[in-house]
N, C-alpha and C positions, 0 to 999 in steps of 0.2 A: 664606097658602099659595099656591104657584105651580103652575099646571096646565101639564103638558106637552102640546103640540099634536102629534098624529100627523104625521109627515113633517118636523117641525122638527128642527133640529140637536140631537142627543142624545135624541130621542124614540124610542119602541119601534119605530116603522115604519122609522126610519133604521137602527137596528141590524139589523132583519130584511133590509133592502135590502143592507146591507153583507155580511151572512152569505150572502145569495143570490149576490151578485157573487163573493165568495170561493169559494163552492162551485162556481159555474159555471166559473170559471177553472180550478180544480183538476180538475173533471170533464172539461173539454175536454182538459187536458194528460194526464190519466190515460187518456182514450180513445185519444189518439195513441200514448202509450207502450204501451198494451195492444195496439194493432194492430201496433206494432213488435215486440212479443214474439211475436205470431202469425207475423210475417214471419220472425223468427229461428227459430221452431219449424219453419216450412216449409223454410227453407234447411238447418237441421240435419237434418231428415228426408231431404232429397235427398242430402246428403253421406253420411249413415249408410247408406242403402240402396245407394249406389253402391260401397261397400266390398265386397271379396271375402269378408271374414270379419268382418262388423260385430258388435260386442259392447259391453257397458257395464261391463266389469271395470275397477275402479280400479287394479288392480295389474298390474305387468309380468308377462308369462307366457312360458314357454319351451316350444315345441312338442316333445312326446315321440312321439306317434303320430298320424298323419293317417289317419283311417278310410277315406278314399277310396283308399288304397293297399293295403288288405287284400285277401285272396283273395275275400272277400265284402264288397265296398266299401259303406260307409255314409257319410253326411255328418257324422259325429261325429268329434271330436278330443279327445285327452288332452293337457293342458298342465300344466306345473309352475308354481306361483305363486312368483315371485321375491319373497322377503320384503323389506320396506323396510329401510333401513340401521339404523334404530333397533330393529328386532325381532330377538331372538335365538331361533334355532330349536334345539331339543334333538333331536339325531339318534336318541337312544334312545327318544323318545316315538313312539307309533303315528302314522302319517300319517292325515290327513283327506282325503276325496275328496268334493267337492261336485258333484252332478249337477243341472243346471238343467232346469226344466220346458220341454218343447216343446209349448206350448199356444197357439200363435199368435204369441208374442213371440220375439224373439231372445234369445241367451244372455247371461249375466253378472249376473243379478239377485242371486246368492248372494255376489257380491263387488262390489256396487253402491256401497258406501260403506266408509269405514274401519271403522265400527261395523257389521259384517256377519258372516255365518256364517264366511267365510274370515278376516276380520279378527280375530275373537275367538279362532278356533282357532290362528292364528299367534301371537297374544298369549300364549296358554297354552303356547307352545313347540312346537306340532305342525307338521311339514312339511305343506304343503297342495297338493292337486292339484285340477284342475277338468276336468270333462267337459262340453263344449259342442257346438254344432252349427253348420252353415252354413245359409244361407237356403233353398237348393234341395236336395231329397232326391235321392239317387242312384237312377237307374232300377232297378226291381226290389227296392228296399229295403223291408223289412218290420219289424214290431216284434220278431219273433223274431231276425232278423238283427242288429238293433241290440243286442239283449240279448247275443248271442254276441260282438259287438265290445266291448261294455262289460266282459264277462268277461276279454277279452284285455287291456284297459286296466288292470283291477284286478290281474291277474296281473303286469303290468309294474311297477306300484307296489309290490306285495309283493316283487318281486325286488330293488328298490332299497333295501328296508328290512328285510332278513332279521334284523338284529340288534335291531330295535325290539321293545319290550315290547307285543305284541299286534298283531293284524291290523288293517287299515285300518278306521277309522270312516267309514261312507259316509252322506252326507246326501242324501236325495231330496226335493226340493221339489215340491209339487203333483203334476203329471202324472208327474214323475220318481219320486215316491214309490211309486206302484203298479208302475212299471217295475223299481225296485230290489227290491221285494218279490217280484216274479215271478222275477227273476234269483237272488235269495238262496234261493228255495225249490228251485231246480234245481241251484245251485252253492253250497251252504251253506259249503263249506270255504274259500271266498275271503274271507269277511267277518268283521270285528269287529262292534262294535255298529252298529245301523242307527238313524239319526234320520230319521223320516218326518214332514215338516212340511206341514200343510195338504193332505194327500193323501187323496182319496176312495178307499175300499176296499170299502165296502158301499153301493152306489149307490142302492138303493131306500129306505134308512133315512131317518128324519126324523120330524117331528111335525106334526100338523094345524095349519094357521094359519101355518106357517113352511116354509122350505126348498122353495119352489115350483119350483126348477130341476129337481128330480127328476121332475116331471110332464111335462117338455118332450117327451121321447121319445114318450110315449103320445099327447099332444095333437097331435103332428105325424104321427101314424100310423106311427111307427117310423123305422127307419134308411134307408128308401127315399130320403128327401130328401137324406141324406148321399151316397148313391150318385149321385143326380142332380147335386148340386153338383160332385162330383168329375168326373163325365162332362162337364159344361159347362166344367170347368177343364182339359179335355184329359188326364185321368188324374191331376190334382193337386188337392188340396183347399186352398183359400186360407185361411191361418190368420187372416186378418182377420175371417172369420165367427165364429171362436171368441172373438176379442176383443170382437166386437159382442155376443155372448151375455153376456159378463161385464158389459159396459156396460149392457145392458138390465136387469140386476138392480138397478141404482141410478140410475134416470133423473134424479133431482134432482141428483146429483153429475155425471153425464155431460153433461146439458144446461145446467146452471146453475152449481152450486157450484164446480166445478173452475176454470172460467173467471172466475167472479165473484171468487173468492179472489185471483186474479192482478190483476184490474182494481182491486179495492179496496185492494190492498197492492202496487201495481206497483213501488214503490221498493225493496221488500225481497224480494218473492216470485218474481221472474222467473227467477233462476238456479236455484232449487230446482225450479220448475215445468219449466223446460227440461231439467234433468237427468233428471227422471222421464219426460218425454215422449220423450226419446231412446230409452228402452227400450220405452215403451208403443206407440210408432209403428213399431217395427222388426218388421213382420209377416213371417212365414216360411211356407213351404208344406210340406205333407205329401203323400206318395203316397196314392192312393186306397185301396190295400191297408192302409196304416197306419191311416187314420182309420176305415175300415170295421171293422177289428179293435177299435179303441177303443170305437166306438159299439155294435157288436153284442155283443161279449164283456163289456164293462164297463158302459157307461152304461145301456143298455137291458137287456142280458142278465143283468147282475149275476152273472157266472159266476166271478169271481175268488175271492170268499170261499167259494163253494159247492164249489170244487175241480173245476169243470166245464170248465176250459181244458186242452186237450191240444195239445202241441207237435208239430211235423212228424215228430219221431222217435218219437212215441207216448208220450212222458213226460208225466205229469199234473203240473199246477201245484198243489201243495198247500202252503199257507202254514204248515202245521204242521211241515214239514220244515226250516224256518229254525232254525238252531241258535244264532245270535247273539242277544244282547239286542236287543229292539226298543223304541225310544223313539218314542212317538207324540205329536206336538205339535199341538194343535187349539185352537179358540177359539169361544166362544159368539157372538161378533160376526161370525163367518165365515158369510156366506150362500151361499157357493159349496161349501164343505166343512164342514158343521156337525159337531159332536162325534159325532152319531149315525152319520154316514157315515165318519168317521175311526176310530171304535171298534167299530162294529156287527159287523165281521168276527170279533171275538173271540167274540161270542155265537153266531155260526154255526159256528165251528171247535171250540168247547169246551163241555162240559157244566157244568164248574165249575172252580175253581182247581186241584183235584187233577188234573184232566184236563190243564191247562196244564203242571203239574209232570211229569206222566207223559210228556209230549213233551220234557221238559228245557228248556222255554222260560222266558225272563224277559221280561216285558212291562211297560214303564213308560210311563205316560201323564201328560200335564199339560194342563189346560184353562184357557186364558186367559179372563178375564171379558169382554173387550170388543174386542180388536184385530180388524181385518178380515182378509180373506183374504190380501191382498198384504202387510199388516203383519207377518204371521207370519214372512216371510223378507226383508222390506224395512225394517221399522221399526228405527231405531237403538236405541230404548228396549228393544225385545224382544231385539235382539242383545246388548246390554250386560247383560241380566238372564238370560233363559232360555237363549239359545244360549251365552252365556259360561259359565254354570254347567254346562251339558251338556259343553262342551269341557273345562273344568277338572276335572270329576269323571267323565269317561268311564270311567276305570279302576274307580271305585266301582261304576258301573252294570254293568261287565263281570263283577264278582265277586259280584253279588247272587245269592242262592239263587233257583232257579226259582220263579216265581209271578207274581202280578199286583200292581203297585204304582202309586201316584199320586205324582208328584214335586210337592212344595210348596216354596215359597221364603219365607224370612223375612229381613228386612233386618238386617244386622249393625250393632250400635252398641256404645257403651261398656260396656253391661251384658251383652253376649253372652258366655256361658261359653266358655272356651278359644278366644277369638277368633283366637289365633295359628294355630289349625288350620284356619281358614276362608280359602280361597284368594282369593275375590273379595269383593264387597260384599253378597252374599246367602248365607244358609245353606240348602243344599239338603237336603231330607229325602225319602226314599222310603218312603211309608206303605203297608202291606199293604191290599189291597182285594179284594173279591169281585165276581163277575159281577153281583150285585144292584146294586152301585154304578153299573155301566154301564147296567143296565136302568132305573134311577131317572132317567136323563137323558131317557127317553121313547123311543118307537119304534113300530113298526108292530103293528097288531092282525092276527089271522089273516085278517080281511076285507081289510085293506090288502095283505097278501101275495098274496091271490088276484087282487086288482086289478092289481098289477104283473106277476104271472105271465100274466094275460090280455093285458096290453099287450105283453109280450114275444112272445107267440104271434101277435098281430096284426101286430107288426113283421116277424116272419119271413114271414108270408103276403104282406104288402105288398111286401116286398123281393123275394121270389120272383116275384111278378107283374110288378114293374117290370123285373127282369132279363130276363124272357121276352118281354114285349110292348113295352116302351118303350126300354130301354137300347140295343138295336142301332140304332134310329133316331137317338137322341141322339148316339151315338158317330160315326155316319156324317155328321152335319151339322156337328160342331164341328171346325174346323181349328185348328192350334196358334196362329195369329195371332189368331183369334177369342177363344180362351181367354185369351191374354195381354192383349188389349184389355179383356175383362171384369174381369180382376184389377186392371188399372190404373184402371178406372172405379169400383172399389168405393168407397162413400161414405167409409169411414174413410181411404182414401188421398187422395181428392180434397180432403178438408178440409185436409190438409197442403199439397198442391200449390197450392190456390187462394190461399193467403196467402203463398206463397213469393215470392222476388224475381223469379220468372218472370212474375208478374203485374205489368205496368207501373205500375199504380196504387200498388203497394207501395213503389216507389222514392221516390215523393213522401212516403209515410209515414216512410220511413227518414230523409229529409232533415229533415222536420219534427221527428222525435224527437231527432235530433242537435242541432237548434237549441234544444231545451228544457233541455238539460243545465245551462246557466247561469241559466235563467229559471224554474226549477221553483218553484212556490208551493203546497206541500201545504196542504190545508184543516186548520183547527184541529179537535181531537178533540171539542170541545163545540159544533160547528156543528150547528144543528137540522136542516139539510137533509141532513147526513151521517147523522144519526140516522134521518131519514125513509127514506133510501136503504137502510139496514140493515134497517128494518122491512119495506120492500117486498121485499127479498131473502128474508127469512124467510117472507113470505107466498107467494112463488114456490116455495120449497122445500117448504112445507107442502102447496101445491096439487099439486105433482108427486109427493110422497110419498103423498098421499091417492089420487091416480090409480093409482099403482103398487099400493097396498094393495088397491084395488077390483079391479084386473085380476088380481092374484094370487089373491084370494078367489074370483073367478069361474072362473079356470083350475082351481083346486083342486076346486071344486064340480063343474065339468064332467068332470074326470078321474074323480073318485070316483063320479059317477053313471053315466057311460058304461061304465067298466070294472068297476063294481060290479054291472052288470046280470047277473042269473043266466042270462038267455038268451044274452048274448054270451059269458059264461064257458063255458057248456055247448057253444056252437057251436065254440069254439076248443080244446075238450078239457080244460077246467079244471072240476073238480067244485065246483059252487057251495056245497056244504055241507061239503066236505072241508077238512082242515087241512094246509097245506103246511109240512112240516118241512125246512128247509134244513141243519140241523145234521147233521154226518156222524159215523158211528160210527168207532171206532178200527180201522184196518186190521189184519187178522189177523197179518200179518208184523210189524207194530209191537208188537202184543200179545205175540207170541212173544218178540221181542227184549227187551221190557220185563220179562217173566217171568224170562227168563234173567238179566237185569241185577239184578233184585230178589234172586234166589237168590244171585248172586255177592256182593252187598253184605251180605246177611245172614251169609254164611259168613265175611266179613272184618271183622265188627264187633269182634272181639277182636284184630285186627292193628294194628300201629303202635307209636308211642312217644309221647314228650312232646308233640311237635308236633300229632299227631292228637288227643291227649287235650285239649290246650289249645283247639284250634279247636272241637272237639265241645262242650266246656264253654262256650266263648264263645257259640256259636250257641244253646245251651240257655238261657243266661241272657238273652241279647239278644232272643230271640224273644218273650219275655214283654211287650216293649214294642210289638211290632207295627209297627216302623218302623226304618229305618237312617238315621243322620245322617252327613253328610260328615265331621264332626269325628271320629267314631268310626273311620271308615275311614282317615282320614289318620293317626290315632294308631296304627292297626293297621299301616298301610303303613310307618311309621317303625320299628315293632317287628317287621317281617316277617323274622326271622332265627331259625334253630334254635339249639340249645345250642352248636354248634361255630362259629357265626358265618356259615355258608353261607347265601346268599340264594336263595330260591325264585324262579323266573321267574314272571311273571304267569300264564302258562298253567298251570304246576304248582300255583300257589297257588289258582287258580280251580277246578281239578280237586279239590284237597284240600277246599276249602270245600263243593263240591257233594256229594262223597262223604259227608262227615260230616253234612251237612244231611239227605241222604236216609236215612242210617242212623238218625238221630233220628226221622225221619218214619215209618220202617218199624216200629221197635220202640224207643221212647225209653227205657223202663226197662232193657232189656237193654244198650242203648248206653251208658247212664250207669253201670250196674253194673260194667262191665269197665274203667272208667277207672282205678281203682287199679292194675290189672295192666299198664297201658300206661305208668305213671309210673316214672321212675328211682328208685333207692334214695336218692340224694342229696337230702336235704330242702331244701338250699339251691337246687337247680335247680327243685324243685317250687314253692318259695316265690317265686322270681324269676318263674317263668311265671305264677303266680297274681297277683302284683303287676302285671305287664304287662297281664294280662287286666282287672284292676280299673281300670287307667288308661284302657284303651280304652273300657270300659263307662261310665266317668264323664266321658268327654271332653265330652259335650254336656249332662249334667245329673246331679244327685245320684242315687245308686242307692238306690231306696226301694221299698216295697211288694213286689210279686211278684218283681221282679228281685233285691231284697235277700234274700228268702227263698231264691231259687234259688242266689244266690251263696254263701249260708251252706251249702247242701247241697254245692256244688262244693268249698268249703273242707274240708268233712268228707271228701269223696272224695279230695281231695289230701292228706289226713292232716295238715291244718294246724289250729292251735289258735285260740282266740278272739282272742288277742293279735295274731296275724298278720292276721286279718280286720279287726281294729280299726285297723291301720296302713294298710289299703288306702284309696285316695282316695275321699272322698265316699260312704262306705258307711254305711248306718244301723247303729245299735248291734247287736251280735251277740246273738241270742236262741237259745240252745241248744234250745229247745222248738219253734222255728218249723219248719213243714213246707212244702216247696215242691211245687207240682203238676208 
């Protein structure tokens, strides 16, 4: 037996030394290449901010309206997206309008990639428009003025597509989501379906142990700090502060993971990293009036869902006035806008699902399991799944009967029933839900509501004190040059500038990186030092995450104890033992309108013909399932003709569905009993309508159970025999004794 001597050729020490040398060569090269990526990032930043209208849209765009030229000028623009040569647009389809969030970053994130909100909408054949903004606000610009400008933009798009089936579908991302909801509540006639992605609408909502961002306003003493920062900025609020707030939510990613990922995979990750950083570093400014409205009315005040926002003309912002379907997309992995903040407004606006229906509203929500805040509108995987399905099935959503639904998705495969009726790679279903499903996600207790109400009152008092005693002095001391210097010296900006080619040391880095192109020697994947590097990285991430968790726990405890103090609550006018109810009652004028509409529908239950009878029967049978499948709607779309072959417009079809749905809701037995009177004498017409109905109902699965019983009852109402029912697609055997509820 021969013994190996450490350090001898072929010995373990020799292998370790070789691995160390290999790793050190690779680490040195990666360090130079990483620094060069930082240099390119800095140069990219300088080029981007030097542009008059910087954006990250991947698509060519044609300017339609420049908001700076309006009677009430704003720094917003409307552009038409020019489809790529390979994309075919159907002019008959409703247009899509994507409104980007102005939350500190520049515009373009909705069209950041080919697989994006704009990309999937165009792929589905929809004309696309984009509402973006310039880096500098127009003097005197306010949130309300921007809303009026966006209304003009949407009116222009509508004028271009008067022949389209349906009004524009408008997508509002993050901050743009609440802006769209405000506008849609005061100008509901402009909108088709709304897709609200990652948008906070109920700002106090959340659960203990999570969602610490909602405590920030109270811990800082309210919005006086916002006013101070705006005053130091010479009347402008630097969007870099908003970006810094986002970054502070995940310090391990901000301080380590994002950069380490580039360093460890510098040969493959640099382009992706630079693409994202071009948007992430494009900070924009807001007027002091704009950010003060956002913080006072929304973040701290939480007045949107409560209906406590009043516009300059005296009009109240009431989300219940929105007449278009509302699609809310949120994620459990979103620590900026958790599901409670995206959906909690529903609990504040409505008592139950019947209340939603009484306002004629259709609300569809979907909750992703893991994607983060930016991933909701940046991730290509999300775009190819959720956004692609929403785009392809937007007409399905538009004709849903009023109520609350959850959109779910199932992958299409060889065993999928009627797969030819599925547009994409996923089958979308809208399943009926109640308000209890939203409450089950968690939310505030009455004690929590009192705490946030107390924080709101403290904010108001502190802001009033600041404006009276401090603001005049600050405004008098800050010159425009001083404000500009402070913006340029913001830490988020200086980190880009410091590594740009303006730094003479980075020129040496560039030369060294160029010399490595032919001599690059990546380390092998099984190198033990590389494994040690990964382990160290994980330990750093764990340490930073632990620090974040402890800080968040301390912040939550501090907020709950300070604002939970009965003495503080009493001092600011909050009853420490009272229960704050933010849910509103139905306005008397809406109640009167509703009563009139109910009486009208009751009087018209016996009116109509074969088309009304068929839709009524279809809704009666289909409602037993408690969900709507895109295959059923596609089958219905293909059969959307009356006995003479005339085609209903989408708006006419939507009205027909809604009226028949409400008739069944008001008096189902009476609505069913008159069906025979609505039918033609020609049995062949009745049989053809029934067979079409059965094809629609069986498009997604066999008709069994309660649905089969109800279909049997419909067959009897249509005067059809058991043989006809037996010929219908996928229907359980006819049982003449079966009774449907």
